[in-house]
C-alpha positions in Angstrom: 0.0 0.0 0.0 2.8 2.4 0.9 4.5 1.6 -2.4 1.4 2.7 -4.3 1.2 6.0 -2.4 4.8 6.8 -3.1 4.3 6.1 -6.8 1.2 8.3 -6.8 3.1 11.1 -5.1 5.9 10.9 -7.7 3.3 10.8 -10.6 1.6 13.9 -9.1 4.9 15.7 -8.8 5.7 14.9 -12.5 2.3 16.1 -13.6 2.8 19.3 -11.6 6.1 20.0 -13.2 4.7 19.4 -16.6 1.8 21.8 -15.9 4.1 24.4 -14.5 6.2 24.3 -17.6 3.2 24.2 -19.9 1.4 27.2 -18.4 4.4 29.2 -17.4 3.4 29.7 -13.7 3.2 27.7 -10.5 -0.3 28.7 -9.4 -3.4 29.0 -11.6 -4.7 32.6 -11.6 -8.0 33.6 -13.0 -8.2 37.0 -14.5 -11.9 38.0 -14.9 -11.6 40.8 -17.6 -13.7 41.7 -20.5 -10.8 41.7 -22.9 -10.5 38.7 -25.3 -6.8 38.1 -24.4 -7.5 37.9 -20.7 -10.5 35.6 -21.2 -8.2 33.3 -23.3 -5.6 33.4 -20.5 -8.3 32.7 -17.9 -9.4 29.8 -20.0 -6.0 28.3 -20.1 -5.5 28.6 -16.4 -9.0 27.2 -15.6 -8.4 24.2 -17.9 -5.1 23.6 -16.2 -6.8 23.6 -12.8 -9.6 21.4 -14.0 -12.2 24.1 -13.3 -15.1 23.0 -15.5 -17.5 25.7 -14.2 -15.0 28.4 -15.0 -14.2 27.0 -18.4 -17.9 26.8 -19.3 -18.4 30.4 -18.2 -15.4 31.6 -20.2 -16.6 29.7 -23.3 -20.0 31.3 -22.9 -18.3 34.7 -22.7 -16.6 33.8 -26.1 -13.0 33.2 -24.9 -10.8 31.9 -27.7 -10.6 28.1 -27.2 -7.6 27.9 -29.5 -5.6 30.7 -27.8 -2.0 29.6 -26.9 0.1 30.5 -23.9 3.7 31.7 -24.0 4.8 28.1 -24.5 2.5 27.6 -27.5 0.1 25.3 -25.6 -3.7 25.5 -25.9 -6.2 24.9 -23.1 -7.0 21.5 -24.8 -3.4 20.4 -24.8 -2.9 21.4 -21.2 -6.2 19.6 -20.1 -5.0 16.5 -22.0 -1.6 16.5 -20.3 -3.2 17.0 -16.9 -5.6 14.1 -17.5 -8.8 16.2 -17.2 -10.9 14.0 -19.6 -14.2 15.9 -19.0 -12.4 19.2 -19.7 -11.0 17.7 -22.9 -14.4 16.7 -24.1 -15.8 20.1 -23.3 -13.1 22.0 -25.1 -13.4 19.8 -28.1 -17.2 20.4 -28.2 -16.4 24.1 -28.1 -14.2 23.7 -31.2 -10.8 23.6 -29.4 -7.8 22.2 -31.4 -4.5 21.0 -30.1 
């Protein structure tokens, strides 16, 4: 049992490192703003955090689902790497591309 816990902790640490690299920050930050650029940034951060409610809200506010962060990653790509399967489905339904 303890071996599985250690493996899970290592996997979580690796995923956290990947997400930190992908979104370029260590803590997801939401930026509620009317500008398109900030809505897209908020969408990327919400997708990384697995926040379905926030992503739905931003999609409804017409956030660009294909916007890329500084590393060139879309919200869909980040959600895939993070393993947020419901988020991936939602972003694909909204027209998101990798």
